[in-house]
N, C-alpha and C positions, 0 to 999 in steps of 0.2 A: 715709242708712246708702251704705256700700260697696258700689260696682257690682261685681255678679256677672262676670266674664269669659266669655266663651259656651264657649270652649275654650283650657286649657293641654297641654300634654303630660303635666303632671299624674303624671309617675314619682315617686314615692320616692328623694329623692337618697341618694347614697352618701356620708355624711359622717364625712370623713375624718380629723377630729380625735375620735377615739372617745372621748378623756377630756375633751372640752369639755363646756359647760353646756347647749348646745345638743343635742349628741347625744343626752343624759340628758330634755331635756324638749320636743324635737320628736320626738314619737314617728309612729309611721305613722297612727294613729288621727288625733291631731292635723292631720298633715298633709294628707290628704283633707278635713277640717272647714276646711281655711283655703287651700288652695292655690290657688283661683280666685279669691279676693278682691283687688280692688285698690282701693287706700284714694283718699278723694275728693281729699285735697291734690297727691298728686303721681303716681299710680297704682304708687303701691310694693306689691310682693308678700312673701309668705313666702322663696319663692324667691330674689329679691333680698338678704332680710334677712338669710339664713344662708349667704349666697356665702361668706364667709370660711372656715368651718367646713368647707363641702364642698372645698373650693378647698386648704386648705391641711391639714396635719399634727398642727400646733402650737400652735393654738387654745385658751386657756382659759376663752373667752367663746364668741367667734363670731358674735356678731349685733349689727346694727345695726338704728338704726330709722330709717325715710327722710321721716317727720313725725311729727306729735303723736299723729294717726290711728294710726299704725303700732302705740301701745303699748295704743291702744284695740281696734282692728279683731283684733289677734293676741294679746290678752290674755293668752287661755288658754296660752300659750306665755309671754309677757313675764312675767307675773305670779309664775308660782312661780319663773322664773330669776332675778328681782331679788330676790324674797324668800331666794332660796339665797345668790346672791352678797352681798349687803348684811347679812345676818342681820337680817331685821324681820319683823313678823308679818304676816299677812294683812291685818290692819284698820289696819295704822299708817297716821301721820299725819307730815306732815314741816312745821317750822317754820323758816322761814329767821330770821336776826337779824343784821344787819349794823353793828349799832352798837357803834363801835370803845370808846367810853366803859365799856362793859361789860368789857373787858378788862382783868384784874388784872396790877399789873406789867408787865415785860416780860424780853426775855433780859438777863441782869447783863452790866454793860460789860466784866468782867474775861473773859467767856469770845470765844474766839477764832471769832468769826464774819466771815467775809470778804463775805458778800450774804445780802439776802434777798430773795423772789422769792414772790408769791400772786398765784396765776392762778383765773380762774373761769370757765365759757362763759354764753352766753346766745342765746338763738335766739328770734326774733320770730314771735310769735302768724300763724296762715295763710299761712305762707310754708315749704315744704320744708326738710328738714334736708340736710345736705350728701350723704348716697349716695343722694337721693330726688328734693333740689331741681330744678326744670327749669332750663331754660338762662335764660330770662326773668323767673322768681324768683330768681335770682341776680345777674342784671343788676340786677333792681329795689332786692334788698338790697343791692346797694352804693352804688347813686344814696342809698338812704335813710341810710346809714350816713356814706357821702361827706359830704353834706350835713349831718348831726346832729353828724358830729363839728366842721365847721368853725366850729358854733356855739360850742365850748366854749372856755371864757374862763379866765384868770389863770394859776397852775401847769399847769394840764390844758391850755390851747392848745397847739396843735402842727400838723403837717401829713400829709394822708394821700399814700401812695404807693402807686399803681394796680401789680401787676404788668405788664401788658399794656402793651406800649410803654417799658417801664421804662429810662430814661437807664446805661448800662453804670457810670458813675461813682456813680451812687445803688444801683446794686443790690451795687457792691464795697462801699459803705460798710456798707450793712445786713447783709451777709455778716460783715463783721469785727466788727461789734457783737451777732454771733449774734442778729440780730433776723428773720433774713429765713426764711421757710420755703419749703421746696423740694417738688418732684414728684420722684417717683420711689418713693415708699413704697410695697410691692407689697400689702401688707393695705390701705391706703388706695384705690389703683387697683380692686381686686377689689370692694370695697365699694362702688366706683361713686364715690368722692370726687375723682376727678381728671379725671373728663369735662370737655369742654371747657376744657382747662388751657391760659393762665393767666385767662382771663376772668373778671372780676369778682370777682377776690383783691386784696386790696393791703394794705397795712399803714399803720396810725396811729401816730405816736409825738410826746407832747411838746416840747419845747424842750430841757429836762434829761433826758431819755431814761429817765425815770422810770415813764412812764405809757404801754402801749402797746396798741391793739388788734391784733389780725389778721382780718382779713375773708375769709369761706369757705373757711375750711381746715377743720377737723373740725365744728367748730361755726360758726353764721353768724357770730358773734364770739366771740374767746377773750379776754378781759380782763385785762390782767396791770399790777400794780404792782411797780416791784422799786427797789433802791437798795444802795449800797456799806453794810455796816456792819450790826448786830444791831437796828435799831429797827424792828421788828416793828409792833411797835402803830403808829407811824408811816405804816409801807407799808400795812398794814390801813385804817388811816384815809384816806387817798389813794385806795384800790381803792373804797373804800364812797363816797366823794364821786364818785369817775370813773362807778362805775355806776350813780348817780342820776342825774349829769347828762346821761350817754348816753341812759339811758331817760326822762330826762322832754323831750329832744330829738328821741330817735325817737316819743314819743308824740305831742309839738305836731305833728310835721311828717307824721304819718301817721294817728294817731288808733290805733296798734298798740301792745301792750304786750307785754313778756317772756314768752314760755309758761312759765304756774307751774302746777303740779299739785297739788293739796291732798295725793297720797299720796307723787308722786314729785318735791315740789320742782320745781327750774328744769330744764324739758326739755332734754336733750343728744342726740346723735345715738349715743352708746354708753352703754349702760344702765349701765356700771361708776360713770360719772360724774354719774349720776341726784340728785339730791336739791340738794348745795350746789355740785357741779361746780368745788369748790375745792382745790387744793393750795397748802398751804402751806409754806415751805421755804426752809433756810437752807444755806450751805456753811460747815461750821465743821470745825475739825481738833481730831481724837481721837487723839492718839499712843499714850495709855494704854490705849484699848480695840483701837487697832489689834495691840500689842504682847501682851493678852491675850487675841485670836482675834476675827476677824471673825464666823465663828457665834457666839460669845458675846454680839457685838454687836447681833448680827440677834435672837437671843433676847430680850433686853433689850430693844431696842425695840418689839417684841413685847408685852411685859409694858405698855411705855409708852405702846401706841398710834399710836406713830409708825413711819416704813417709811425704812432707810438705804438711798440707794445711793452708788457711787461716783460722783466727779466725773467728767467727761470720759469716761464709759463703764465705765473699770476699775473695780475695788473699791479702793477708798480715794485715785483722781487720781494727779495729778502729783506730787502732795509725798509720796505713800503713805500720807498720815492723813487727807484732806479728804474729809468725806463731807458728800453730800445729805441733811437728815434732813427729813421733812414729817411732815402728819398721814397716818394710815392709811384711816380712815374717810371717808364722802362723804355718804350718807342716814342719815338717824332722828340727825343732830346738827347743831346750828345751826351756821352760818360763826364766829360767839364763840366756841363750844363748841371747836370746832376747832382756831383760834388759839392759845385757850388752853392746848389738850394740847399741841401743839407748843413755845409759849415754855418751858411747863413740863417737859414731855420732854428740851428741849435743856440747858435750867440744870440739870437733874438727872443727865443724861449727863456734864456737864462737871467737876459735883461729884465723881462716880464716878470721871471720869478723872485727875482728880489725886490720887486715893487707887492708883489701878491705876500710874500713874505711881512714884509712892514703892515699890508692891509689887516693880515690876520693874526700881529702882534707874536709873530713866532722869534 
């Protein structure tokens, strides 16, 4: 059972993000019920969980979990919020499926895809999540991961680079490769994820730079598979093998497994990532859709259950027509389903792009 705190200021906070899910789901009545609870794994509180929604006025979601217990101890807030965000029913169960042989087809060879990247998050049971993790737990996770990663073999074998005491040349190389994650994100800082920076954080990548891990960023691990070109199935296959190899290694080392919830799938610090925690994306040229209009592209992507983002921040990126297209959903669908949706969506968008190029006389 979570401990009860003797006294907290307990004043109902001013939630500045008035349109956030937190503003809707953290009522005074719920606050009064939960405000004195401290979770067992790392003493997390509801006040810490909603810090971003209180501090900023621009949050859509606005809540983070400090450990797996947060989802259970603060369930009267998290459950309805998660159901609303992900569009799932109260009794929904989540099923994971990482079997690449079930993916049908691939992105067609003529589609102008620059690169493919699939990432997931994984957190190890029994340790806090980034917003709540204790200093010692963070160090223990890094030790465990560093040791587990050193045992990877074949094309997954590589090097772990701790952020602490990192050599300047190594740092610059990781920046140039766009592998390095930085401090200074105000959201992450307010959420408690940059405490004791940079201790306990690091980056692993294999020799080919196609398999990466971030340790102790927004999640204890972010596992990433990527390469040039559009072989989504190949990227998913490597990710699947890599996750299994890392998971097996962690289990052999510590007896612990990745936190997996029957309702919420793989536990993540941000409830928007629950379920698969997976973002499968490609960078693809869509000149016809660009001419047709970015708003129309967004609407079409919505129908195909994918999300377009500009590459390098702005809409359309450097060329003016390269987009990052990724699966929209995380929870309530298996990994195989989401990869399939992304592949089919990109193939469809390109077929339509050719028609639009004709229409606009390009």
